C-alpha positions in Angstrom: 55.4 -68.7 -63.0 58.4 -70.9 -64.0 58.4 -73.9 -66.0 58.0 -77.8 -65.4 54.8 -77.8 -64.1 51.5 -78.9 -65.7 50.5 -77.3 -69.1 47.3 -75.5 -70.1 45.5 -76.2 -73.6 45.5 -73.1 -76.0 41.9 -72.6 -76.2 40.3 -72.8 -79.8 37.2 -70.7 -80.9 34.2 -72.9 -80.9 32.7 -70.7 -84.0 34.3 -68.7 -86.9 34.4 -65.1 -86.4 34.5 -62.6 -89.2 35.0 -58.8 -88.7 33.6 -56.3 -91.4 35.2 -53.0 -91.8 33.3 -50.2 -93.7 32.3 -46.6 -93.1 28.7 -47.2 -94.4 26.5 -48.1 -91.5 23.7 -49.3 -93.5 26.0 -51.7 -95.5 27.4 -53.2 -92.4 24.0 -54.0 -90.9 22.9 -55.5 -94.2 26.0 -57.6 -94.8 26.3 -58.7 -91.1 22.5 -60.2 -91.2 23.1 -61.9 -94.5 26.6 -63.3 -93.5 25.4 -64.6 -90.2 22.7 -66.5 -92.0 24.8 -67.8 -94.9 28.1 -68.8 -93.0 26.4 -69.4 -89.7 29.3 -67.5 -87.9 29.8 -64.6 -85.7 30.2 -61.2 -87.5 31.4 -58.1 -86.0 31.6 -54.7 -87.4 33.5 -51.6 -87.3 33.0 -48.0 -89.0 36.7 -47.3 -89.4 40.2 -48.7 -89.3 40.7 -47.3 -85.7 37.5 -48.6 -84.5 38.4 -52.3 -86.2 41.9 -52.1 -84.3 39.9 -51.7 -80.9 37.7 -54.6 -81.6 41.0 -56.9 -82.5 42.2 -55.9 -79.1 39.1 -57.1 -77.4 38.2 -60.0 -79.6 39.7 -63.0 -81.3 38.9 -62.7 -85.1 39.6 -65.2 -87.9 39.1 -63.1 -91.0 38.8 -59.3 -91.7 36.8 -58.0 -94.6 37.9 -54.5 -95.0 37.1 -51.5 -97.4 39.8 -50.1 -99.2 38.4 -46.3 -99.3 37.5 -45.2 -96.0 38.0 -41.7 -94.2 41.1 -41.4 -91.8 42.8 -44.8 -91.9 42.3 -46.3 -95.4 42.5 -50.0 -96.2 46.1 -50.2 -96.9 47.1 -48.3 -94.0 44.8 -50.8 -91.8 46.4 -53.7 -93.5 49.9 -52.5 -92.4 48.7 -52.4 -88.9 47.1 -55.9 -89.2 49.9 -57.5 -90.7 52.2 -56.0 -87.9 50.2 -56.8 -84.8 47.7 -59.7 -86.0 49.6 -61.6 -88.8 47.6 -64.7 -88.2 44.5 -63.0 -89.2 43.2 -63.6 -92.8 42.4 -60.2 -94.8 40.2 -59.7 -97.6 40.0 -56.3 -99.4 36.8 -54.8 -100.7 37.4 -52.3 -103.7 35.4 -50.3 -106.3 35.7 -50.7 -110.0 38.7 -48.9 -111.2 40.7 -49.2 -107.8 41.9 -52.9 -108.8 45.7 -51.7 -108.7 45.2 -51.0 -105.1 43.8 -54.3 -104.4 46.6 -56.1 -106.1 49.1 -53.8 -104.0 47.2 -55.0 -100.9 47.7 -58.6 -101.9 51.5 -57.8 -102.3 51.2 -56.5 -98.5 49.8 -59.8 -97.4 45.9 -59.8 -98.0 44.5 -63.1 -98.8 42.1 -61.9 -101.6 40.0 -59.0 -102.9 36.5 -58.5 -104.1 35.2 -55.8 -106.2 32.1 -53.6 -105.3 29.3 -53.8 -106.1 29.8 -57.6 -105.7 27.6 -60.6 -106.0 26.7 -61.9 -102.6 27.3 -65.6 -103.5 30.9 -64.7 -104.7 31.4 -63.0 -101.5 30.3 -66.0 -99.4 32.2 -68.3 -101.7 35.4 -66.0 -101.1 34.8 -65.9 -97.2 34.5 -69.7 -97.1 37.8 -70.2 -98.6 39.3 -67.9 -96.3 37.8 -69.5 -93.3 38.9 -72.8 -94.6 42.5 -71.4 -94.9 42.2 -70.1 -91.5 41.2 -73.3 -90.2 44.0 -75.2 -91.9 46.6 -72.7 -90.3 44.9 -73.2 -86.9 45.1 -77.1 -87.3 48.5 -77.1 -88.5 49.8 -75.0 -85.4 47.6 -77.2 -83.0 49.5 -80.3 -84.6 52.8 -78.8 -84.4 52.1 -78.1 -80.6 51.1 -81.8 -79.8 54.1 -82.9 -81.8 56.2 -80.9 -79.4 54.8 -82.7 -76.6 52.4 -79.8 -75.5 55.4 -78.4 -73.3 55.7 -75.1 -75.3 52.8 -73.3 -73.2 53.8 -74.3 -69.8 52.6 -71.9 -67.3 50.8 -69.6 -69.6 47.4 -69.7 -68.6 44.4 -68.2 -70.2 41.4 -68.4 -72.5 40.5 -64.5 -72.8 40.6 -63.1 -76.4 43.8 -61.1 -75.5 45.6 -64.4 -74.6 44.2 -66.3 -77.5 45.9 -63.6 -79.8 49.1 -64.1 -77.8 49.0 -68.0 -78.5 48.3 -67.4 -82.0 51.2 -65.1 -82.4 53.6 -67.3 -80.6 52.8 -70.4 -82.9 53.0 -68.2 -86.3 56.3 -66.6 -85.2 58.1 -69.7 -83.8 58.4 -71.4 -87.3 60.4 -68.6 -88.6 63.7 -67.2 -87.2 62.7 -63.6 -87.1 63.5 -61.4 -84.4 60.8 -60.9 -81.8 60.3 -57.9 -79.4 57.7 -58.8 -76.4 56.4 -55.7 -74.6 54.1 -55.6 -71.6 54.1 -54.5 -68.0 56.0 -56.3 -65.4 54.6 -59.2 -64.2 52.7 -60.3 -67.3 54.8 -63.4 -68.4 57.1 -62.1 -71.1 59.8 -64.8 -70.1 57.3 -67.4 -70.5 56.5 -66.4 -74.0 60.0 -66.3 -75.0 60.5 -69.7 -73.7 57.4 -70.8 -75.5 58.6 -69.2 -78.7 62.0 -71.3 -78.5 60.2 -74.7 -77.3 58.1 -74.4 -80.6 60.8 -73.3 -82.9 63.5 -75.7 -85.0 65.8 -74.5 -82.3 64.2 -76.2 -79.5 67.0 -78.7 -79.1 69.5 -76.0 -78.8 70.2 -73.8 -75.7 67.9 -71.3 -74.4 69.9 -68.5 -72.7 68.1 -65.9 -70.7 69.7 -62.7 -69.7 68.2 -60.2 -67.2 69.9 -57.1 -68.7 69.2 -54.7 -65.7 70.7 -57.2 -63.1 74.0 -57.1 -64.9 76.2 -54.0 -64.2 77.0 -52.2 -67.4 80.8 -52.7 -67.1 80.0 -56.4 -66.7 77.3 -56.9 -69.2 79.4 -56.6 -72.3 81.9 -59.1 -71.4 79.0 -61.4 -70.5 77.3 -61.1 -73.8 80.3 -61.2 -76.0 83.0 -62.9 -74.1 86.8 -61.7 -73.7 90.1 -63.0 -74.5 92.9 -63.5 -71.8 94.6 -60.4 -71.2 91.9 -58.0 -72.4 91.6 -56.4 -68.9 93.0 -56.6 -65.5 92.1 -59.9 -63.9 91.1 -61.3 -67.5 93.4 -64.4 -66.7 91.5 -66.8 -69.1 89.6 -66.7 -72.1 85.7 -66.4 -71.6 83.0 -67.6 -74.0 80.1 -65.0 -74.2 76.5 -65.6 -73.8 75.8 -65.3 -77.6 78.5 -68.1 -78.2 76.6 -70.3 -75.5 73.4 -69.7 -77.2 74.8 -70.7 -80.7 72.1 -72.7 -82.7 69.6 -71.7 -80.1 67.9 -68.5 -78.7 69.1 -65.8 -76.6 66.5 -63.8 -74.6 67.5 -60.4 -73.7 65.0 -59.5 -71.0 64.2 -55.9 -70.3 66.4 -54.7 -73.1 65.2 -51.0 -72.7 67.4 -50.7 -69.8 70.8 -51.3 -71.5 73.3 -48.5 -72.1 73.9 -46.7 -75.4 77.3 -48.2 -75.5 75.8 -51.8 -75.3 73.1 -50.8 -77.8 75.8 -49.9 -80.4 77.5 -53.3 -80.1 74.2 -55.2 -80.0 73.1 -53.3 -83.1 76.5 -54.6 -84.8 75.6 -58.0 -83.6 72.0 -58.3 -85.2 73.4 -56.6 -88.5 76.5 -59.0 -89.0 75.3 -62.1 -87.0 78.8 -62.1 -85.5 80.5 -60.9 -82.2 83.7 -59.7 -81.4 85.0 -60.7 -77.9 86.8 -58.0 -75.8 90.5 -57.9 -76.6 89.9 -59.9 -80.0 90.5 -58.7 -83.4 88.5 -61.3 -85.3 84.7 -61.5 -85.5 83.2 -64.6 -84.7 79.9 -66.0 -86.5 77.1 -67.0 -84.3 73.7 -68.6 -85.4 71.3 -67.3 -82.7 67.8 -66.2 -82.8 67.2 -63.1 -80.6 64.1 -62.5 -78.5 63.9 -59.4 -76.5 61.4 -58.1 -74.0 60.8 -54.7 -72.1 58.2 -53.1 -70.0 59.5 -49.7 -71.1 58.2 -47.6 -73.9 60.9 -47.6 -76.2 59.4 -45.0 -78.8 59.3 -42.6 -75.8 62.9 -43.5 -74.9 64.0 -42.9 -78.6 62.3 -39.4 -78.4 64.4 -38.8 -75.3 67.7 -39.8 -76.8 68.4 -43.0 -74.5 67.4 -45.7 -77.0 68.7 -45.9 -80.6 66.0 -45.8 -83.2 67.6 -48.2 -85.6 68.3 -50.9 -82.8 64.6 -50.7 -82.0 63.5 -51.4 -85.6 66.0 -54.3 -85.7 64.6 -55.7 -82.5 60.7 -54.8 -83.3 60.6 -57.3 -86.6 57.6 -59.3 -84.8 55.9 -57.5 -81.9 54.1 -59.4 -79.3 52.2 -57.6 -76.6 51.4 -59.2 -73.2 48.1 -57.7 -72.0 48.0 -56.8 -68.5 45.8 -58.7 -66.1 43.0 -55.9 -65.8 42.5 -56.4 -69.7 41.9 -60.1 -69.3 39.9 -60.3 -66.1 38.0 -63.2 -67.3 41.2 -65.4 -67.0 41.5 -64.6 -63.1 39.4 -67.5 -62.0 41.4 -69.9 -64.3 44.5 -68.4 -62.8 43.4 -68.7 -59.3 42.8 -72.5 -59.7 46.1 -73.0 -61.5 48.0 -71.3 -58.7 46.1 -73.0 -55.8 46.9 -76.5 -57.3 50.5 -75.6 -58.1 51.6 -73.9 -55.0 49.4 -76.1 -52.7 51.4 -79.0 -53.9 54.7 -77.1 -53.4 54.0 -75.8 -50.1 52.6 -79.1 -49.0 49.4 -77.7 -48.0 45.7 -79.2 -48.4 43.7 -77.8 -51.5 42.2 -74.6 -50.6 39.4 -72.5 -52.4 39.0 -68.8 -53.0 35.9 -67.4 -51.2 33.3 -65.5 -53.5 34.1 -62.4 -51.7 37.8 -62.6 -52.3 37.0 -63.7 -56.1 35.0 -60.5 -56.3 37.6 -58.4 -55.1 40.2 -60.2 -57.4 38.0 -59.3 -60.4 37.7 -55.6 -59.5 41.4 -54.9 -58.5 43.7 -53.2 -61.1 46.6 -55.8 -60.5 49.6 -53.2 -61.1 51.7 -56.1 -60.6 49.8 -58.3 -63.1 49.9 -62.1 -62.9 53.1 -62.3 -60.6 51.1 -60.2 -58.0 48.0 -62.4 -58.3 50.5 -65.5 -57.8 52.1 -64.0 -54.8 48.7 -63.2 -53.2 47.5 -66.8 -53.6 50.7 -68.2 -52.2 50.2 -65.9 -49.0 46.5 -67.3 -48.8 47.5 -70.8 -48.9 50.2 -70.1 -46.0 47.8 -68.1 -44.0 44.2 -69.4 -44.4 43.6 -71.8 -41.4 40.8 -73.4 -43.1 40.1 -74.7 -46.6 38.8 -71.4 -47.9 40.9 -68.5 -48.4 39.2 -65.1 -47.5 40.0 -61.6 -48.1 41.3 -60.9 -44.5 43.8 -63.9 -45.0 45.4 -61.8 -47.8 45.0 -58.2 -46.4 42.4 -57.3 -48.9 39.0 -56.7 -47.0 36.8 -55.0 -49.3 35.5 -51.3 -48.6 32.1 -51.7 -49.3 30.2 -55.0 -49.2 27.4 -53.5 -51.3 29.6 -54.0 -54.6 29.6 -57.8 -54.8 29.3 -59.0 -58.1 27.6 -62.2 -57.0 26.3 -64.0 -53.7 27.4 -67.1 -52.2 24.2 -69.0 -53.2 24.2 -68.2 -56.8 28.0 -68.8 -57.2 29.0 -71.8 -55.1 26.9 -74.5 -56.7 27.5 -73.6 -60.4 30.0 -75.5 -62.5 33.2 -73.8 -63.0 32.7 -72.5 -66.7 28.9 -71.6 -65.9 30.1 -69.6 -62.9 32.9 -67.9 -64.7 30.4 -66.7 -67.5 28.1 -65.5 -64.7 30.9 -63.5 -63.1 31.9 -61.8 -66.2 28.2 -61.2 -67.3 27.5 -59.3 -64.0 30.8 -57.6 -63.9 30.4 -56.1 -67.5 26.9 -55.3 -66.6 27.8 -53.5 -63.3 30.8 -51.9 -64.9 28.9 -50.4 -67.9 26.0 -49.3 -66.0 28.2 -47.3 -63.4 30.1 -45.8 -66.5 26.8 -44.8 -68.5 25.4 -43.4 -65.1 28.3 -41.2 -64.5 28.0 -40.0 -68.2 24.2 -39.4 -68.1 24.0 -42.0 -70.8 26.3 -40.2 -73.3 28.2 -42.9 -75.1 30.8 -40.6 -76.7 31.8 -39.4 -73.0 31.7 -42.9 -71.7 33.9 -44.3 -74.5 36.5 -41.5 -73.8 36.4 -42.4 -70.0 36.8 -45.9 -70.4 39.5 -45.9 -73.2 37.4 -47.5 -76.0 36.4 -46.5 -79.4 32.8 -45.3 -79.4 31.6 -48.0 -81.7 33.8 -50.8 -79.8 31.8 -49.6 -76.5 28.6 -49.8 -78.5 29.3 -53.4 -79.4 29.9 -54.4 -75.9 26.6 -52.7 -74.7 24.6 -54.5 -77.1 26.3 -57.9 -76.4 25.2 -57.4 -72.8 21.8 -55.7 -73.3 22.8 -52.2 -71.9 20.6 -49.4 -73.1 22.1 -46.0 -72.8 18.6 -44.4 -73.1 17.4 -45.1 -69.6 20.3 -43.4 -68.2 19.5 -40.2 -70.3 16.2 -39.8 -68.6 17.2 -39.6 -65.1 20.1 -37.1 -65.7 20.0 -33.6 -67.2 23.6 -32.6 -67.1 26.4 -34.3 -69.1 29.8 -34.2 -67.4 32.5 -32.4 -69.0 
């Protein structure tokens, strides 16, 4: 997962997509039917702010139409979450007569426009058309910027899933600014690649990119590595040393796994972020540095704040723009694409003839949890390239013999002869169908219990079920006991 190999295109949505958020179910159904007809776009719905955030985690959305007054999370609170996590999504607020002041406040918080209920349908359609056009222009601008950069920014970041589309969009939006970015996610998800992409797309691309793997540098050395030191500052300091912040001047410094640094270094780093200056060990003068800071962590920093091991003020200085890297189990539809990419990349590097993944092994890949994420998948494929004697990598070549042969998502005949995109779509369809049917069978058709078990909001699960034609009623007929 390192740079200087072939790039992958940032995928574009083929159809505009609107998310409507309102707690009135009849209104949602009516509005969805009319907007699909008038705008010829995909329309998703959510009955609460929490359900809408769950939809945004699963789907790529262009425009959100959200009601100001909802139980639980109201429109303004939802807008705060939207701006923090999905700043590229265009928001339009719906408000009743007498609440125009709230709508104006929403626009100050980043909403694109507002419309007053009860509204004229043609006026709503006109407003949504303008919002979609704005989003298209932003998307086109980002695409042109990427092409002007030689399309090198997203090297090695492979994915077409909604979760990865959100990452690509976030990177392109934040790269044009100089804001501090905190990239979160499990180990092996590609946080370092995203940091480099932010640098490559920024105005600092011609400057240095300095990466610091914080946990690998001993605490007593990390301070001098970051900030430098003057001759005589300590024993064996026989000469002046320039720190990594100075080396990154007019460029980007990437502080990898920042959650593992000591409280003493946290305090000094906070001062650097506040003053835009560093003080080398043994020096009495502050030195100004022009550096953009991008940090990453696989830790839950809010838990570390509660335990007293991470400074809260430093967290808020770092978390100006958060980007979350999804684990591989939340972007399973990218696995066939990643496999193809790694087979080509490492087949060439290892000087082996091109190999393919057997249907049985692909089935295991799609069902696996991947605790090590993309890095684990990459290492598995490298082993397969080395140890598979023929042109096909099978489960036994990578030590992944399936426990039950009856759980296959597809058979050889139906999979092998399909075009790539069609095959991937068929695999995903069968995976969703099998997963949902097993889930509902365990829960006796109780959607609320099923949503709790799989970690989705109830409405988000219902949307997935409708998309794949799963009716919970048939699971209720054959079960009488609901699991606790």
